[in-house]
C-alpha angles and dihedrals in degrees: 000000000000121000090249092052091047091051091048091048090049092050091049092046092052091049095046095047092048097226091171089244109108114246089220111029125202090246126065096262108137114246092236091060090055092044093048090048091050091051093046089051095050093043089049089051091051093049093048090051088061094050097092091054093043091053093058081063104263107164093195093054092047091049090051090050089054093050093048090048092049090054089050089053089051089059091045090051093048092050090046090052088054092052107268112147139169137303088033092050091056091047092052091048091053091048091051092048091050093048091049092052087072094052124100122239094260094054091047090050092051092047092047093049092050092046092049091054093046094043091052090050093048091050092046090053090058122087123258092263093056091046090050090049091049091049092049093049092043091053090049092048093049091047089052093047092051093045090050090049092049091050091053094047117107112256 
């Protein structure tokens, strides 16, 4: 699929799923940046929801957290390749998180399912080195999330 077709599909997906983030914003932010931010936000939400189970330790929950985080990194990498940089990337992520806070569980589930499929495809399209890098960073991120959660837990 060409980059233009992928951006158009992403814009339509965001509009169809009703993420609360406009498919075509009033500013000049490319639709794919908004879509990628929306997917990163929902995948992050899904991974964080597994954290209590992963900390018990539940190997299956931790493995799922890593996979969700890898897919999030696939979106981050794709947006980075298209020119998205901080601080704009962080702003878009916050906007997506805020917009998703108003969505019902069904809409979040639909968005998550679509983003998981697309994230897996994006990751699969990358070479082995990029997949290994995403896995390494995802493991590190999950370890940090679980360590932070353990530090906040009542003793």
